[in-house]
N, C-alpha and C positions, 0 to 999 in steps of 0.2 A: 394657800390653804391646803390642808391635808384631809384626806377621807380615805375610806375603805371601800373597795369595790364590792358591791352587794350582788347585783345581777348584770349580766351581759349577754345580749343576742347577736351572735356573729353575722346573721343574715340582714339584720337592720342596723348593726353597728351602734346600738343604743343600749342603755341600760339606767342602772341606778347605783349611786354611791351612798354610803352612810357617812355623815358628818360625825365628828367626835362626840357630839351629845346624842347621836343615835337617830338623827333626822334623816329620812331618806330623800334624796334630791335626784331627779332623773337628768339624763344627758342624752343628746341626739347624736346623730351620726356626724354632723359638723364639729362637734366639740370633740369626739373621738378622733376623727380624722385630723384635726389641728394638732393633736399630740404625736402623730406619726406612730402610733401603736398598731400592731397587727392583731393582737390578742389580749384579752384582759380576763383574768380568772378571779372569781369571788374570793374574798380574803386578802387580795393584794393591796398594799398600801399605795395610794396614788396622790399626786399633786393636782390640784384643780385650780382654774381660775373662775371667777364667777362676775356677773353683773346683777345688779339689784339686791334687794334686801327681803328677808322673811318669805312671804307667800310668793314674792316675784322674783325669787333667786333663780338665776339661770347659769348653767354651766357652760363657759365658752372653750374650755380646754381641759382634757384629761390626759395626764402622762404619768409615767412611773415616777415613785418618789425616790430620789437618790440622796445619798449622804454628802 
């Protein structure tokens, strides 16, 4: 699944992404660390892996979107 980085706090390594429908979904340090990233800037396209649905959606991985 693809999304756009919305917020990122380098101290906590957590933030939010926006799904393509505009829905904000938070991610925690574990999801950020799983992707091997060092930094994330708002507006970057990212690939995410998720568990759950709708209100129980949880991001398990955030990494950069590559072609």
